[in-house]
C-alpha positions in Angstrom: 135.4 96.1 92.6 138.2 94.6 94.8 138.3 90.8 95.2 138.3 89.6 98.8 136.5 92.6 100.2 136.0 92.6 104.0 132.5 93.7 105.1 131.5 95.4 108.4 127.8 95.1 109.2 126.6 97.5 111.9 123.8 96.1 114.1 122.7 93.0 116.0 119.3 92.0 114.7 117.7 89.6 112.3 118.1 92.1 109.5 121.9 92.2 110.0 122.1 88.4 110.2 120.2 88.1 106.9 122.4 90.8 105.2 125.5 89.0 106.4 124.2 85.6 105.3 123.5 87.0 101.8 126.8 88.9 101.4 128.8 85.9 102.5 127.6 84.1 99.3 129.4 86.7 97.1 132.7 85.6 95.5 133.8 89.2 96.0 133.5 89.1 99.8 136.3 87.6 101.9 135.2 88.1 105.6 132.1 89.6 107.3 132.3 91.3 110.7 129.4 92.3 112.8 129.2 95.1 115.3 127.9 93.8 117.6 126.1 90.9 116.0 124.3 88.3 118.0 124.3 84.6 119.1 123.8 83.5 115.5 126.5 85.6 113.8 130.2 84.8 113.7 133.1 87.3 113.7 131.3 89.6 116.2 133.3 92.5 117.4 132.8 94.2 120.7 132.0 97.7 119.4 128.5 99.1 119.8 126.7 100.6 116.8 126.8 104.1 118.4 130.6 104.0 119.0 131.3 105.7 115.7 134.9 106.6 116.2 135.8 103.1 117.2 134.0 101.7 114.2 135.9 104.1 111.9 139.2 102.8 113.4 138.1 99.2 112.9 137.0 99.7 109.3 140.3 101.4 108.5 142.4 98.8 110.1 140.5 95.9 108.5 139.9 97.6 105.1 136.1 97.1 105.4 133.2 98.1 103.2 130.5 99.0 105.8 126.7 98.5 105.7 124.5 100.1 108.4 121.6 98.1 109.7 119.7 100.1 112.4 118.5 103.7 112.3 120.2 105.2 115.3 123.8 105.3 114.0 122.5 106.7 110.8 120.7 109.4 112.7 123.9 110.1 114.6 125.9 110.7 111.5 127.9 107.5 111.1 128.0 107.8 107.3 129.2 111.4 107.5 132.1 110.3 109.8 133.1 107.4 107.6 133.0 109.4 104.3 135.1 112.1 106.0 137.8 109.5 106.6 137.6 108.2 103.0 135.9 105.0 104.0 133.3 103.2 101.8 129.9 102.9 103.5 126.4 102.2 102.3 123.7 104.3 103.9 122.4 107.9 104.1 124.0 110.8 105.7 122.7 112.3 108.9 120.9 115.0 106.9 119.2 112.5 104.5 118.4 110.2 107.5 116.0 112.9 108.7 113.4 111.2 106.6 113.2 108.6 109.4 114.7 110.3 112.5 112.1 113.2 112.4 108.5 112.5 111.4 108.0 116.3 111.4 110.7 116.6 108.7 109.3 113.7 106.7 105.7 115.0 106.7 106.7 118.5 105.7 109.0 117.0 103.0 106.1 115.0 101.6 103.8 118.0 101.5 106.4 120.1 99.8 107.2 117.5 97.2 103.6 116.4 96.5 104.0 112.9 97.9 100.7 111.4 99.1 100.3 111.1 102.8 97.6 111.5 105.5 96.6 115.0 106.6 98.4 115.9 109.9 99.2 118.5 112.6 102.3 118.8 114.7 102.4 119.8 118.4 105.1 120.4 121.0 102.6 121.2 123.8 100.6 118.3 125.2 97.6 120.4 126.2 97.3 121.9 122.7 97.6 118.4 121.2 94.8 117.2 123.4 92.6 120.2 122.5 93.1 119.3 118.9 92.2 115.7 119.5 89.0 116.7 121.2 88.1 118.9 118.2 88.7 115.8 115.9 86.5 113.6 118.1 84.6 112.2 115.1 87.8 111.3 113.2 89.9 108.2 113.8 93.5 109.4 114.6 97.0 108.1 114.7 99.4 109.7 117.2 103.2 109.4 116.5 106.3 110.4 118.5 108.4 112.7 116.3 111.7 110.9 116.9 113.1 107.4 116.8 111.2 104.9 119.1 112.3 101.5 117.8 109.0 101.0 115.8 106.9 101.5 118.9 106.1 105.2 118.8 103.0 105.0 116.7 99.6 104.6 118.4 96.5 103.9 116.2 93.6 105.2 118.2 90.1 103.9 117.9 88.4 106.7 119.9 88.9 110.0 121.7 90.0 108.4 125.0 92.7 106.3 123.3 94.0 109.4 121.5 94.2 111.5 124.7 95.9 108.6 126.4 98.4 108.3 123.5 99.3 112.0 123.8 99.8 111.5 127.6 102.0 108.5 127.1 104.2 110.2 124.6 104.4 113.8 125.8 103.6 113.7 129.5 104.8 110.3 130.7 107.7 110.4 128.3 107.5 106.7 127.4 109.8 107.3 124.4 112.1 109.9 125.9 113.2 112.8 123.8 111.6 111.1 120.8 108.2 112.3 122.2 109.0 116.0 122.6 106.8 116.5 119.6 103.9 114.5 118.3 102.4 114.2 114.9 98.6 113.7 114.9 97.3 112.5 111.6 94.1 111.1 110.0 93.9 107.3 110.1 93.8 105.8 106.6 92.1 102.5 105.9 93.6 100.0 103.5 96.3 97.4 103.0 99.7 98.2 104.5 102.8 97.1 102.7 106.6 97.8 102.4 108.3 99.1 99.3 112.1 99.1 99.6 114.7 100.2 97.0 118.4 100.5 96.7 119.3 104.2 95.9 122.6 105.8 94.9 121.4 109.4 95.1 120.0 109.4 91.6 119.1 105.9 90.5 116.4 103.8 92.2 116.6 100.0 92.0 113.4 98.4 93.5 113.7 95.3 95.6 111.1 92.6 95.8 107.7 93.6 97.2 107.0 92.7 100.8 104.3 92.9 103.5 105.0 93.3 107.2 102.8 92.4 110.1 103.2 95.1 112.8 100.7 94.2 115.5 101.7 91.7 118.3 98.6 89.5 118.0 96.7 87.6 115.2 94.2 89.5 113.1 96.2 92.8 113.6 95.3 93.1 117.2 97.3 94.7 120.1 100.0 97.2 120.1 102.5 97.9 117.3 105.9 96.2 117.4 109.0 96.3 115.3 107.4 93.6 113.2 106.1 90.1 113.9 106.5 88.6 110.5 106.6 89.3 106.7 106.4 87.7 103.3 107.6 88.3 99.8 106.4 89.0 97.2 102.9 90.4 98.0 100.1 90.1 95.4 98.8 93.4 96.6 101.3 95.0 94.2 100.6 94.6 90.5 102.3 96.3 87.6 100.0 99.3 87.8 100.4 99.9 91.5 104.2 99.4 91.2 104.3 102.1 88.6 102.3 104.4 90.8 104.5 103.9 93.8 107.6 104.6 91.7 106.1 107.7 90.1 104.3 109.2 93.1 106.6 108.2 96.0 110.1 107.0 95.2 111.1 109.3 92.4 109.8 112.5 94.0 111.6 111.5 97.3 115.0 111.0 95.6 114.5 114.2 93.5 113.4 116.2 96.5 116.4 115.1 98.6 118.7 116.0 95.7 117.0 119.4 95.4 117.6 120.0 99.1 121.3 119.2 98.7 121.1 115.9 100.6 121.3 113.1 98.0 119.9 109.8 99.4 122.2 106.8 99.2 121.1 103.6 100.9 118.0 101.5 101.4 114.9 103.7 101.1 111.9 102.1 102.7 108.4 103.5 102.2 105.8 102.1 104.6 102.6 102.5 102.5 98.9 102.1 102.9 96.9 101.4 99.7 93.6 103.2 99.7 90.9 100.5 99.3 88.6 102.5 97.0 91.0 104.2 94.7 94.0 101.8 94.9 96.3 104.7 95.5 99.4 104.6 97.6 99.8 106.8 100.7 103.0 107.0 102.7 102.7 106.2 106.4 106.4 106.6 107.1 109.8 106.5 105.6 112.7 104.3 106.9 116.2 105.0 105.8 117.5 101.4 106.2 116.4 97.9 105.3 113.3 96.8 107.1 113.3 94.1 109.8 111.6 91.6 109.3 111.2 92.4 105.6 114.9 91.9 105.0 114.8 88.2 105.8 112.4 87.0 103.1 113.8 89.5 100.6 117.4 88.1 101.1 116.0 84.5 100.9 114.6 85.3 97.4 117.4 87.4 96.0 119.4 85.7 93.2 121.7 88.6 92.4 124.9 89.4 94.2 123.9 91.9 96.9 127.5 93.2 97.2 127.6 94.2 93.6 124.6 96.5 94.1 125.6 98.2 97.3 129.1 98.7 96.1 127.9 100.3 92.9 125.5 102.4 94.8 128.3 104.0 96.8 129.9 105.0 93.4 126.5 106.3 92.0 126.6 103.6 89.4 123.4 101.6 90.0 122.4 102.6 86.5 125.1 100.2 85.1 123.5 97.1 86.7 120.5 95.1 85.4 117.4 94.7 87.5 117.8 92.5 90.6 116.9 88.9 89.9 114.7 86.9 92.2 113.9 83.2 92.9 110.5 82.3 91.5 109.3 81.4 95.0 107.6 82.9 98.0 109.4 83.5 101.3 107.7 83.9 104.7 109.3 85.1 107.9 107.7 84.4 111.3 109.1 86.2 114.3 109.4 84.3 117.5 109.3 86.8 120.3 109.7 86.7 124.1 106.4 86.4 125.9 105.4 89.9 127.1 107.0 91.8 124.2 106.6 94.7 123.4 106.2 95.2 127.1 108.3 93.6 129.8 109.7 90.1 129.2 112.3 87.7 130.6 115.8 87.3 129.1 118.6 84.7 129.1 116.3 81.8 128.4 118.0 78.8 126.8 116.6 78.3 123.2 115.9 74.7 122.2 115.5 73.2 118.7 118.0 75.2 116.8 120.2 72.2 115.9 117.4 70.6 113.9 118.2 70.3 110.1 115.5 72.3 108.5 116.8 72.0 104.9 118.1 74.5 102.4 114.7 76.3 101.9 114.6 77.4 105.6 116.8 79.8 107.6 116.5 80.7 111.2 117.9 84.3 111.4 118.9 85.4 114.9 117.7 88.7 116.3 117.8 89.2 120.1 120.0 86.3 120.9 123.3 85.9 122.7 125.7 83.2 123.9 125.9 82.2 127.5 129.2 81.2 129.3 128.8 77.6 127.9 128.4 79.0 124.3 124.7 78.0 124.3 122.3 80.3 122.5 119.9 82.2 124.8 117.3 84.9 124.5 118.5 88.5 124.8 115.6 90.7 124.0 112.1 91.0 122.5 112.2 89.8 118.9 114.4 86.8 119.3 114.3 84.8 116.0 113.0 85.2 112.4 112.2 81.8 111.0 112.2 82.3 107.2 111.2 79.7 104.7 110.7 79.5 100.9 108.1 77.6 99.0 106.8 77.3 95.4 103.4 78.5 96.6 102.7 80.9 99.4 100.9 78.1 101.4 104.0 75.9 101.1 106.2 78.7 102.3 103.9 79.3 105.2 103.8 75.6 106.1 107.6 75.4 105.9 108.0 78.4 108.2 105.6 77.2 110.8 106.9 73.6 110.8 110.2 75.1 111.9 108.7 77.5 114.4 107.0 74.6 116.2 110.4 72.9 116.7 111.8 75.9 118.6 111.0 76.9 122.2 112.1 78.4 125.4 109.7 77.8 128.2 111.5 77.2 131.5 111.2 79.4 134.5 108.3 81.6 133.2 110.2 82.9 130.1 108.0 81.6 127.3 107.9 82.6 123.6 105.1 84.1 121.5 104.5 84.3 117.7 101.6 85.1 115.5 99.9 82.2 113.7 98.5 84.2 110.8 101.6 85.5 108.9 100.8 85.7 105.2 97.7 83.5 105.6 95.3 86.1 104.0 96.9 85.3 100.6 97.7 81.7 101.2 95.6 80.8 98.2 98.2 82.4 95.8 100.1 79.6 94.2 102.7 81.2 92.0 104.5 84.6 92.0 103.5 86.4 88.9 106.4 88.0 87.1 105.1 91.5 87.9 105.1 90.8 91.7 108.9 91.2 91.7 
């Protein structure tokens, strides 16, 4: 490793803020740049994540090790471009990123490699898709846009009318653009959803702490899907037995399968899982090929090990040489404060109040969709604005710490209010101490 390594983080959300915050704690890191970053990150550069050639030039000139946050530059081949120029970058190639950028590819890959997932059918014709839905009228269905849709292209349908409407929205009204040229219609699975994320170097899999996301906009998992309204780590849903099943049935076959196809997977591999209530078996809902957001925030808050050591070793296919990641023996909870109206329409450029309060060392306010106005004040700049993340020795304490901070923050003037869920992690608030096998 080289002392004083410069880092370039691609992206502008809470995930990128949390990664930069953690990496900046490494004695091996000198300076951290963000492209483009947000109102809470320093050393922001005016290059968009999709401007790959400009990012290559910047990384060369500043001798940067690069980490990619969002999915779009990965799908566009940013890793291929950097590697071609001899630059060090952590993330999957365009070919390996198909696990996320094409749900059709992912579902067929899972079938081919024996990875448990819901039964499905794929359609490129809206009328044929609707005919299929009618024939499945007695089955609860999920309709998914094939391509990238910022976490919003999945519609869980409770009845026939909702499924027909979902097909129309995706394929006829083109709500998600070219991402909806095909749809995947699959059987709805009942159970507990959770996130399983690992560092991968093409061969070795290093699991990160377990985490559970909250996708729906409203309490009690009501309303439309979002990019994530909160998360916590570790989750008591995963015990030793289930952890072993996930590794054996999902993660290992995925890495082996990608290798067999000639596209080794390097990067953060994220399996969005549902755990069958009866059999306690994991099924894959989706793959992401980058760190989750908001899962990243509590995971980084709990990580004791030096993140840079792991991502640097992964680029060299040497994860096997490092010990398991070490974690704080605490819970961490992230509550997302969003603009009122998200994931639909919402106001922007609202002045955020309460950020100067001293929340203590166990709490971090990670910035997502924020920006600076002409007076260098922090304002809202999108849907998921802040990720308030707090640690605690019990899950209840972590929840209380997070919501104490959430209630200090607001933006309410001129009709541009904020919204957050009040039930993040509360289902398991009785859990007092992370057991060692929770990770």
